C-alpha positions in Angstrom: -36.3 -18.0 -19.9 -38.5 -15.5 -21.7 -42.1 -16.0 -23.0 -43.3 -13.4 -25.5 -47.0 -12.7 -25.6 -48.2 -10.5 -28.4 -51.7 -9.2 -28.9 -52.9 -7.8 -32.2 -55.9 -6.0 -33.6 -59.4 -7.1 -34.6 -59.9 -7.5 -38.3 -62.3 -9.8 -40.1 -62.2 -11.9 -43.3 -64.1 -14.1 -45.6 -62.4 -17.4 -44.7 -63.8 -17.4 -41.1 -67.4 -16.5 -41.8 -68.5 -19.9 -40.5 -67.0 -19.1 -37.1 -69.3 -16.1 -36.5 -72.3 -17.9 -38.0 -72.0 -20.6 -35.4 -71.6 -18.1 -32.7 -74.6 -15.9 -33.6 -76.8 -18.9 -34.1 -76.0 -20.3 -30.7 -75.6 -17.1 -28.6 -79.1 -16.8 -27.2 -79.6 -20.5 -26.3 -76.2 -20.9 -24.9 -76.3 -17.7 -22.9 -79.6 -18.8 -21.3 -78.2 -22.2 -20.6 -75.1 -20.6 -19.0 -77.0 -18.3 -16.8 -77.6 -19.9 -13.5 -76.2 -23.3 -14.5 -73.3 -24.9 -12.8 -72.0 -28.1 -14.2 -71.6 -30.5 -11.2 -69.5 -32.8 -13.3 -66.9 -30.2 -14.1 -65.2 -30.1 -10.7 -62.2 -31.8 -12.1 -58.5 -31.0 -12.1 -59.1 -29.5 -15.6 -61.7 -27.0 -14.4 -59.7 -26.1 -11.4 -56.5 -25.6 -13.3 -55.0 -29.1 -12.7 -51.5 -29.1 -11.4 -50.7 -25.6 -12.7 -51.9 -23.8 -9.5 -49.3 -23.5 -6.9 -46.8 -25.5 -8.9 -43.9 -23.0 -8.8 -40.7 -23.7 -10.7 -37.8 -21.7 -12.1 -38.4 -18.0 -12.2 -39.7 -17.0 -15.7 -40.2 -13.6 -17.2 -43.0 -13.4 -19.8 -42.4 -10.5 -22.3 -46.0 -9.5 -23.1 -46.1 -7.3 -26.2 -49.5 -5.7 -26.7 -51.1 -3.2 -29.1 -51.9 0.0 -27.4 -55.4 -0.3 -28.7 -55.8 -3.6 -26.7 -54.6 -2.4 -23.3 -58.0 -3.1 -21.8 -57.8 -6.8 -22.6 -59.0 -8.9 -19.7 -56.0 -11.1 -20.2 -53.5 -8.4 -19.3 -55.2 -7.0 -16.3 -52.5 -6.3 -13.7 -54.3 -8.1 -10.8 -54.6 -11.3 -13.0 -50.9 -11.1 -14.0 -49.9 -10.6 -10.4 -51.9 -13.6 -9.2 -50.5 -15.7 -12.0 -47.0 -14.8 -11.0 -47.7 -15.6 -7.3 -49.0 -19.0 -8.2 -46.5 -20.0 -10.9 -43.4 -17.8 -10.4 -43.8 -16.4 -13.9 -43.5 -12.6 -14.1 -45.3 -10.8 -16.9 -43.6 -7.6 -18.4 -45.9 -5.6 -20.7 -44.6 -4.1 -23.9 -46.9 -1.6 -25.6 -46.7 -1.5 -29.4 -48.3 1.0 -31.9 -51.7 -0.4 -33.0 -51.0 0.2 -36.7 -48.0 -2.1 -36.7 -49.4 -5.2 -35.0 -50.1 -7.4 -38.1 -46.8 -6.4 -39.8 -44.7 -7.1 -36.7 -46.4 -10.5 -36.1 -45.9 -11.5 -39.7 -42.2 -10.6 -39.5 -41.7 -12.4 -36.2 -43.2 -15.6 -37.6 -41.2 -15.3 -40.8 -37.8 -14.9 -39.2 -38.4 -17.4 -36.3 -38.6 -14.7 -33.6 -41.8 -16.4 -32.6 -43.6 -15.3 -29.5 -44.9 -18.0 -27.2 -48.4 -16.6 -27.0 -50.2 -14.2 -29.3 -53.5 -12.4 -28.8 -55.2 -11.8 -32.1 -58.5 -12.3 -34.0 -59.2 -15.8 -35.2 -60.9 -14.7 -38.4 -57.8 -12.6 -39.4 -55.3 -15.2 -38.2 -56.5 -17.6 -40.9 -55.1 -15.4 -43.7 -53.0 -12.7 -42.0 -50.9 -15.2 -40.0 -51.4 -18.4 -41.9 -53.2 -20.2 -39.0 -52.7 -23.8 -40.0 -49.0 -23.4 -40.7 -48.1 -21.3 -37.7 -50.3 -22.2 -34.8 -50.7 -25.1 -32.3 -53.9 -27.1 -32.3 -55.4 -27.0 -28.8 -58.0 -29.8 -29.1 -56.5 -31.9 -26.2 -56.1 -29.1 -23.7 -57.9 -29.8 -20.4 -60.3 -26.8 -20.7 -61.6 -27.8 -24.1 -64.0 -30.4 -22.6 -65.8 -27.5 -20.7 -66.5 -25.4 -23.8 -70.1 -24.7 -24.6 -69.4 -23.4 -28.0 -66.2 -24.6 -29.7 -67.1 -22.9 -33.0 -66.0 -19.4 -31.9 -62.5 -20.8 -31.1 -62.2 -23.2 -34.0 -61.1 -23.3 -37.6 -60.7 -26.1 -40.1 -62.3 -28.5 -37.6 -59.8 -27.8 -34.7 -59.6 -25.5 -31.6 -56.8 -23.1 -32.3 -57.6 -20.3 -29.9 -58.6 -19.5 -26.3 -61.1 -17.1 -24.7 -63.5 -17.1 -21.7 -66.2 -15.5 -23.7 -68.3 -16.4 -26.7 -69.8 -12.9 -27.1 -69.9 -11.0 -30.4 -69.8 -7.3 -31.3 -72.9 -5.8 -32.9 -72.8 -2.8 -35.3 -75.6 -0.4 -36.1 -76.9 2.9 -34.9 -76.1 3.7 -31.3 -78.8 6.0 -29.9 -79.9 7.8 -26.8 -83.0 5.9 -25.6 -84.1 8.8 -23.3 -83.9 11.3 -26.1 -86.0 9.1 -28.3 -88.6 8.7 -25.5 -88.7 12.4 -24.7 -89.2 13.3 -28.4 -91.7 10.5 -29.0 -89.5 8.8 -31.6 -89.7 5.2 -32.7 -86.9 3.0 -34.1 -86.8 3.8 -37.9 -87.4 0.8 -40.1 -86.1 2.3 -43.4 -84.1 5.2 -44.6 -87.0 7.6 -45.1 -88.1 7.1 -41.5 -84.5 7.6 -40.4 -84.4 11.0 -42.1 -87.6 11.9 -40.4 -86.2 11.0 -37.0 -83.1 13.1 -37.7 -85.3 16.1 -38.6 -87.2 15.9 -35.3 -84.0 15.6 -33.3 -82.4 18.6 -35.1 -85.5 20.7 -34.5 -85.0 20.0 -30.8 -81.6 21.6 -30.9 -79.5 18.4 -30.7 -77.2 17.1 -33.3 -78.8 14.0 -34.7 -75.7 12.0 -35.8 -72.0 12.2 -34.8 -69.7 11.3 -37.6 -66.0 11.1 -36.5 -64.6 10.5 -39.9 -61.2 11.8 -39.2 -60.8 8.1 -38.3 -61.7 6.8 -41.8 -62.7 3.3 -40.6 -65.7 4.9 -38.9 -67.1 5.8 -42.3 -67.4 2.1 -43.1 -69.9 1.1 -40.4 -72.9 2.1 -42.4 -71.9 0.5 -45.8 -70.4 -2.6 -44.1 -73.8 -3.5 -42.6 -75.9 -2.2 -45.6 -73.9 -4.2 -48.2 -74.2 -7.4 -46.1 -77.9 -7.0 -45.4 -78.5 -6.5 -49.2 -76.4 -9.6 -50.1 -78.1 -11.8 -47.5 -81.6 -11.0 -48.7 -81.0 -10.7 -52.4 -77.8 -12.3 -53.6 -76.5 -14.8 -51.0 -73.5 -15.8 -53.2 -72.5 -12.1 -53.9 -69.4 -12.1 -51.7 -68.3 -15.4 -53.1 -68.7 -13.9 -56.6 -66.7 -10.8 -55.7 -63.9 -12.8 -54.2 -63.8 -15.0 -57.3 -63.9 -11.9 -59.7 -67.1 -13.1 -61.2 -68.6 -9.8 -60.2 -67.2 -6.3 -59.7 -68.0 -3.9 -56.8 -69.4 -1.5 -59.5 -71.9 -4.1 -60.7 -74.3 -3.7 -57.7 -76.2 -0.4 -58.1 -77.6 -0.8 -54.6 -74.1 -0.3 -53.2 -74.1 3.2 -54.7 -77.4 3.9 -53.1 -76.1 2.9 -49.6 -73.1 5.2 -50.0 -75.3 8.0 -51.1 -77.6 7.5 -48.1 -74.8 8.1 -45.6 -73.6 11.1 -47.5 -77.2 12.5 -47.6 -77.3 12.4 -43.8 -74.3 14.7 -43.7 -75.5 17.0 -46.6 -78.9 17.5 -45.0 -77.2 19.0 -42.0 -77.9 16.1 -39.6 -74.3 15.7 -38.4 -71.5 17.5 -36.7 -70.0 20.2 -38.9 -66.4 19.1 -38.7 -66.8 15.4 -39.6 -63.2 15.2 -41.1 -61.7 16.8 -38.0 -63.7 15.1 -35.3 -62.3 11.7 -34.2 -63.7 8.6 -32.5 -62.1 9.4 -29.2 -64.6 12.3 -28.9 -67.6 10.0 -29.1 -68.0 9.1 -25.4 -67.9 12.7 -24.4 -70.4 13.7 -27.0 -72.9 11.2 -25.6 -72.1 12.0 -22.0 -72.7 15.7 -22.6 -75.9 14.9 -24.5 -74.7 16.8 -27.5 -75.7 14.1 -30.0 -78.5 11.5 -30.3 -77.0 8.8 -32.6 -73.9 7.4 -34.1 -73.1 4.7 -36.6 -71.0 2.4 -34.5 -70.6 -0.9 -32.5 -72.1 -1.7 -29.2 -68.6 -1.4 -27.6 -69.3 2.4 -27.6 -72.3 1.8 -25.3 -70.1 -0.1 -22.9 -67.6 2.8 -22.9 -70.3 5.4 -22.1 -71.9 3.2 -19.4 -68.5 2.9 -17.7 -68.5 6.7 -17.3 -72.2 7.3 -16.6 -74.5 4.3 -16.1 -77.5 6.6 -15.9 -77.2 7.4 -19.7 -79.4 4.8 -21.5 -78.1 3.9 -24.9 -79.3 1.3 -27.3 -78.6 -0.1 -30.7 -80.7 -0.6 -33.8 -79.9 -1.8 -37.3 -78.5 0.5 -40.0 -81.8 1.5 -41.7 -80.5 1.2 -45.3 -83.6 -0.8 -46.4 -86.9 -1.9 -45.0 -86.5 -4.1 -41.9 -82.7 -4.4 -42.1 -80.8 -6.9 -40.0 -78.3 -5.9 -37.3 -74.6 -6.1 -38.3 -72.5 -8.7 -36.4 -68.8 -9.4 -36.3 -66.9 -12.5 -35.0 -65.4 -12.8 -31.6 -62.0 -11.2 -31.3 -59.1 -11.0 -28.9 -58.3 -14.7 -28.6 -55.0 -16.2 -27.4 -52.9 -18.4 -29.7 -49.8 -20.5 -29.2 -47.4 -20.7 -32.2 -46.0 -24.1 -33.2 -42.5 -22.7 -32.8 -43.1 -21.4 -29.3 -39.8 -21.7 -27.3 -41.7 -22.3 -24.1 -44.8 -24.3 -25.1 -45.5 -25.8 -21.7 -45.3 -22.4 -20.0 -47.5 -20.9 -22.6 -50.2 -23.6 -22.1 -49.9 -23.1 -18.3 -50.9 -19.4 -18.8 -54.1 -20.6 -20.7 -54.8 -23.2 -18.1 -54.6 -20.6 -15.3 -57.1 -18.3 -17.0 -59.4 -21.2 -17.7 -59.7 -22.2 -14.1 -63.3 -21.8 -12.9 -62.3 -19.1 -10.3 -60.3 -16.9 -12.7 -62.7 -17.3 -15.6 -65.7 -16.5 -13.5 -64.0 -13.3 -12.2 -63.3 -12.2 -15.7 -66.8 -13.0 -17.0 -68.4 -11.2 -14.1 -66.3 -8.1 -14.5 -66.7 -7.9 -18.3 -70.3 -9.0 -18.4 -69.3 -11.7 -20.9 -71.4 -14.6 -22.2 -69.5 -17.4 -20.7 -68.0 -20.1 -22.9 -67.4 -22.6 -20.1 -70.1 -25.0 -18.8 -69.2 -24.4 -15.2 -68.8 -20.6 -15.4 -72.1 -18.7 -15.0 -73.0 -15.9 -17.3 -74.0 -12.8 -15.3 -77.2 -10.8 -15.9 -76.7 -9.1 -19.2 -76.8 -5.2 -19.4 -80.1 -3.8 -20.6 -78.8 -2.8 -24.0 -77.3 -6.3 -24.6 -80.5 -8.0 -23.5 -82.4 -5.8 -25.9 -80.1 -6.9 -28.7 -80.8 -10.5 -27.8 -84.6 -10.0 -27.7 -84.9 -7.8 -30.8 -82.3 -9.2 -33.1 -80.6 -12.4 -32.0 -83.6 -14.4 -30.9 -85.7 -13.6 -34.0 -82.6 -14.2 -36.1 -82.3 -10.7 -37.5 -78.5 -10.5 -37.6 -76.1 -10.5 -40.5 -72.3 -10.7 -40.7 -70.9 -7.4 -41.8 -69.1 -7.1 -45.2 -65.7 -7.1 -43.4 -66.3 -10.8 -42.5 -66.1 -11.8 -46.2 -63.0 -9.8 -47.1 -59.7 -11.4 -47.9 -57.6 -8.2 -48.2 -56.9 -5.0 -46.3 -59.7 -2.5 -46.5 -57.8 0.7 -45.6 -58.0 2.0 -49.2 -61.8 1.6 -49.1 -61.9 3.6 -45.9 -59.8 6.4 -47.5 -62.1 6.5 -50.5 -65.1 6.8 -48.2 -63.4 9.7 -46.4 -62.7 11.3 -49.8 -66.4 11.2 -50.5 -67.1 13.4 -47.5 -64.3 15.7 -48.5 -66.2 16.3 -51.8 -63.7 14.6 -54.0 -65.5 11.4 -55.0 -69.0 10.4 -55.9 -70.4 7.0 -54.7 -69.7 5.6 -58.2 -66.1 6.8 -58.0 -65.6 5.4 -54.5 -66.7 1.9 -55.7 -64.7 2.2 -59.0 -61.5 3.1 -57.1 -62.1 0.3 -54.5 -62.8 -2.2 -57.3 -59.4 -1.4 -58.9 -57.5 -1.6 -55.6 -59.4 -4.7 -54.5 -58.5 -6.5 -57.8 -54.8 -5.6 -57.4 -54.7 -6.7 -53.8 -56.4 -10.0 -54.6 -53.9 -10.5 -57.5 -51.0 -9.7 -55.3 -52.4 -12.3 -52.8 -52.5 -14.9 -55.5 -56.3 -15.4 -55.4 -57.6 -17.4 -58.3 -59.6 -15.4 -60.8 -57.6 -12.2 -60.5 
């Protein structure tokens, strides 16, 4: 027998915005409740993996297909897979796939009934990319569900469709070197003018203020994705609904042009690396390790990557300063496991989830990854300094906002390319938005969205 496990990328969309809203609202209180709390009533067969541990049967090979960009997933760590095989007699064979083909390959497999038994993907994207309701098993009655502290991050349409041991979220803003700020006597900028002043002081010290790796065009979207969303939340709460219903155009909001011009001005004023269209994201960790740069528009995952290399470099995150007192951008939890309805080995697929959900295994993963635990009997470890700062400065005072990507129903790659063109000198902010509006309208029409 063969079980195919496929893991995809991490995109966001409009249909799942309520998932992330529930997660952000409950993150602080839940994380505090999880820290140091052990539920004495959870020592059941469900929390300890039930009959799945030590219940060996026929030898099974699991064909685990995984995007190269997701090789660091906790669910494919070799020691975990080896232990799973020892206890269940199920071997896991990893198949690495090109990251850019994950969604397309999955859609094809589901369409032609070459259905994997387990898929790792993003819940928000699965609602539209993979037709969640039609293609995936509802997991409401699985034994580990009763131990969940926050079902929202794993649920859609009122049902649990996915699995994870974490309820954590990614935050997006300006990653900065806290030690450099302290040495130069700098404070966190609260608006764009203050940000430019900070850049000027850093440049005067001989350090590049901002690293822009826009060879990877998606990186050019971090600033506008947060700025657009912050504006909408504070000024036009129904804006993304209107855009998705074609009641408004992307060119109708003059503030969007302003935000695009802001990011371009940071470059034109000489506050960035020179070769922004040649430098790539994979250079970012080295830039911070070598203290060549002070800031970068990026997610908090970059902070984790730098800390893994050198824990003595103290990085933090503040909101994109596109307007006065902007909120920090937030994205929904990703990397969940799903079981397709047409899985050929449904029982074995569920056994894999049950194993990871055991208190012992889940605790090990949570401890290693510094996750905010989703299980009542799994303790959240002490949070890293940068993450606790985010909790204190943004999550607790409710100063977070879902990034624009969370509201999008279609692929954004054309927008990324237009943003890249702006820095190549080929497009103005107005032209970027006009081109994206045309492409967005066509994509929505092709998708059959009402109003287009």
